[in-house]
Backbone as CSV, one residue per row, in Angstrom:
resi,resn,N_x,N_y,N_z,CA_x,CA_y,CA_z,C_x,C_y,C_z
1,UNK,0.617,-1.091,-0.142,0.143,-0.206,-0.105,0.999,1.459,-0.266
2,UNK,0.452,2.275,-0.842,1.529,3.259,-1.174,0.969,4.485,0.378
3,UNK,2.149,5.127,0.272,1.615,6.321,1.955,0.986,6.979,1.770
4,UNK,0.379,7.654,0.185,-0.817,7.836,-0.047,-1.743,7.750,0.595
5,UNK,-2.110,6.298,0.272,-3.233,5.485,0.475,-3.772,5.282,1.867
6,UNK,-2.239,5.088,2.866,-2.440,5.131,4.302,-2.749,5.995,4.696
7,UNK,-2.180,7.505,4.368,-2.789,9.046,4.536,-4.140,8.853,4.601
8,UNK,-5.118,8.448,3.422,-6.763,8.291,3.096,-6.944,7.496,3.944
9,UNK,-6.465,6.257,4.471,-7.107,5.295,4.783,-7.706,5.961,6.949
10,UNK,-6.331,6.540,6.359,-6.387,6.804,8.355,-7.095,8.308,8.554
11,UNK,-6.754,9.371,7.807,-7.464,10.088,7.465,-8.508,10.366,7.418
12,UNK,-8.742,10.451,6.344,-10.545,10.555,5.589,-11.690,10.162,6.025
13,UNK,-11.481,8.747,7.042,-12.973,8.603,7.881,-13.927,9.707,8.791
14,UNK,-12.445,10.452,9.380,-12.914,11.206,10.210,-13.114,12.833,9.316
15,UNK,-12.963,12.596,8.717,-12.987,13.596,7.229,-14.682,13.658,6.783
16,UNK,-14.798,12.187,6.911,-16.307,11.981,5.627,-17.412,11.548,7.127
17,UNK,-17.138,11.280,8.525,-18.068,11.745,9.239,-18.332,12.882,9.650
18,UNK,-17.131,13.593,9.740,-17.822,14.995,9.536,-18.596,15.677,9.346
19,UNK,-18.466,15.847,7.466,-18.670,16.519,6.991,-20.019,16.065,6.913
20,UNK,-20.536,14.662,7.003,-21.913,14.174,6.422,-22.851,14.508,7.843
21,UNK,-21.832,14.841,9.235,-22.960,15.176,10.449,-22.930,16.685,10.247
22,UNK,-22.511,17.307,9.937,-22.552,18.897,9.378,-23.564,18.837,8.240
23,UNK,-23.507,18.386,7.612,-24.933,18.039,6.474,-26.361,17.659,7.099
24,UNK,-25.669,17.184,7.661,-27.553,16.687,8.287,-27.508,14.885,8.001
25,UNK,-27.076,14.238,7.589,-27.355,13.479,7.002,-26.992,12.092,7.115
26,UNK,-27.569,11.119,7.814,-27.530,9.772,7.805,-26.395,9.110,6.857
27,UNK,-26.545,7.295,7.069,-24.984,7.153,5.848,-25.726,6.662,4.824
28,UNK,-27.108,6.192,5.383,-28.207,5.721,4.860,-28.654,7.096,3.560
29,UNK,-29.185,7.581,4.038,-29.304,8.980,3.213,-27.457,9.941,2.134
30,UNK,-26.506,9.474,2.760,-25.305,9.812,2.061,-25.103,8.741,0.941
31,UNK,-25.790,7.149,1.174,-24.905,6.233,0.244,-25.801,6.538,-0.952
32,UNK,-27.605,6.647,-0.605,-28.458,7.040,-1.826,-28.578,7.995,-2.327
33,UNK,-28.160,9.196,-2.107,-27.164,10.583,-2.811,-26.391,10.482,-3.721
34,UNK,-25.422,9.067,-3.281,-24.308,8.863,-4.613,-24.206,7.606,-5.109
35,UNK,-25.603,6.967,-5.317,-25.623,5.415,-5.662,-25.319,4.857,-5.490
36,UNK,-25.060,4.565,-3.966,-23.783,3.162,-3.431,-24.834,2.991,-2.611
37,UNK,-24.026,1.331,-1.470,-24.835,0.607,-0.645,-24.624,1.457,0.436
38,UNK,-25.093,1.709,1.879,-25.017,1.771,3.318,-24.136,1.775,4.136
39,UNK,-23.410,0.477,2.778,-21.901,-0.705,3.566,-21.210,0.019,2.913
40,UNK,-20.906,0.580,1.677,-20.079,1.399,1.022,-19.612,2.713,2.044
41,UNK,-20.271,3.272,2.589,-20.798,4.549,3.285,-19.789,3.643,4.691
42,UNK,-19.693,2.587,4.700,-19.454,2.720,6.083,-18.419,2.076,6.074
43,UNK,-17.790,1.625,5.319,-16.168,0.981,4.796,-15.369,2.227,4.848
44,UNK,-16.084,2.714,4.165,-15.589,4.634,4.152,-14.953,5.275,5.251
45,UNK,-15.861,5.089,6.127,-16.123,5.745,7.534,-14.879,4.763,8.110
46,UNK,-15.088,3.532,7.863,-14.001,2.887,8.895,-13.231,2.508,8.428
47,UNK,-12.267,3.086,7.142,-11.158,3.304,6.400,-10.765,1.781,6.356
48,UNK,-11.951,0.999,5.816,-11.504,-0.206,5.088,-11.876,0.002,3.648
49,UNK,-11.732,1.275,3.498,-12.101,1.793,2.168,-12.017,2.851,1.608
50,UNK,-11.432,3.332,0.194,-10.806,4.764,0.256,-11.429,5.210,-1.619
51,UNK,-11.810,6.591,-1.412,-12.588,6.788,-2.405,-11.843,7.763,-3.522
52,UNK,-12.287,6.735,-4.974,-11.805,7.320,-6.067,-11.754,8.408,-6.112
53,UNK,-10.959,9.150,-6.940,-11.464,10.688,-7.616,-13.064,10.565,-8.048
54,UNK,-13.795,9.977,-8.796,-14.583,10.641,-9.059,-15.673,10.109,-7.625
55,UNK,-15.601,9.076,-6.574,-16.301,8.850,-5.799,-15.860,9.621,-4.884
56,UNK,-14.986,10.620,-4.643,-14.301,11.652,-3.725,-15.627,13.069,-4.566
57,UNK,-15.708,13.014,-5.627,-16.743,14.032,-6.708,-18.248,14.214,-6.059
58,UNK,-18.104,12.935,-6.454,-20.273,12.697,-5.971,-19.930,12.732,-4.051
59,UNK,-19.212,12.279,-2.991,-19.637,12.544,-2.107,-19.722,14.189,-1.690
60,UNK,-18.232,14.578,-2.130,-18.503,16.351,-2.118,-19.778,16.903,-2.218
61,UNK,-20.296,16.686,-3.384,-21.740,17.269,-4.348,-22.644,16.989,-2.977
62,UNK,-22.794,15.854,-2.511,-23.503,14.835,-1.965,-23.792,16.048,-0.970
63,UNK,-22.232,15.996,-0.049,-22.477,16.702,1.099,-22.625,18.435,0.847
64,UNK,-22.559,19.071,0.160,-22.427,20.438,-0.178,-21.555,21.159,-0.150
65,UNK,-20.010,20.597,-0.409,-19.045,20.945,-0.297,-18.184,20.461,-1.753
66,UNK,-16.951,21.469,-1.928,-16.044,21.163,-3.246,-15.272,20.156,-2.362
67,UNK,-14.773,19.298,-3.810,-14.189,18.088,-3.260,-12.382,18.615,-3.031
68,UNK,-12.151,19.499,-2.944,-10.871,20.040,-2.450,-11.115,20.748,-0.769
69,UNK,-12.297,20.584,-0.841,-12.142,21.405,1.284,-12.427,19.343,1.690
70,UNK,-12.642,18.869,1.305,-12.502,17.193,2.118,-10.981,17.023,1.411
71,UNK,-10.256,17.216,0.420,-9.235,17.073,0.508,-7.729,18.150,1.406
72,UNK,-8.730,18.706,1.037,-7.681,19.971,2.323,-8.299,19.863,4.076
73,UNK,-9.209,19.398,4.250,-8.927,18.824,5.309,-8.643,17.518,5.683
74,UNK,-8.501,16.703,5.321,-7.679,15.525,4.906,-6.200,15.700,5.176
75,UNK,-5.601,17.165,4.561,-4.793,16.989,4.077,-4.037,17.853,5.600
76,UNK,-4.861,18.332,6.290,-4.439,19.143,7.915,-4.389,18.309,8.782
77,UNK,-5.422,17.132,8.407,-5.587,16.732,9.712,-4.253,15.571,9.877
78,UNK,-3.968,15.349,8.878,-2.687,14.792,8.396,-1.143,15.151,9.110
79,UNK,-1.207,16.807,8.897,0.360,17.417,9.046,-0.290,17.468,10.431
80,UNK,-1.460,17.741,10.809,-1.441,17.924,12.614,-0.705,16.641,13.447
81,UNK,-1.409,15.467,12.903,-0.398,14.139,13.355,0.891,14.274,12.858
82,UNK,1.319,14.461,12.069,2.698,13.546,11.651,3.598,14.390,11.707
83,UNK,3.541,15.917,12.332,4.085,17.076,12.288,4.424,17.557,13.955
């Protein structure tokens, strides 16, 4: 596993949970919004899966944020922990 994927697996789950909560969405509602199963959203939030770029764009749209916001938040969290 590449370092980038390790970082995404470690930090993206919390970012997705945070923005989903801010949007007032359940895992099921988010899943329905992007056309995936609730289990897939659970896997993303559990760090068992990492969204590809297409999925990241869909997730961001459903959460009403730019994809860069999700990425920037993940990088900021990683920098806090790794530096």
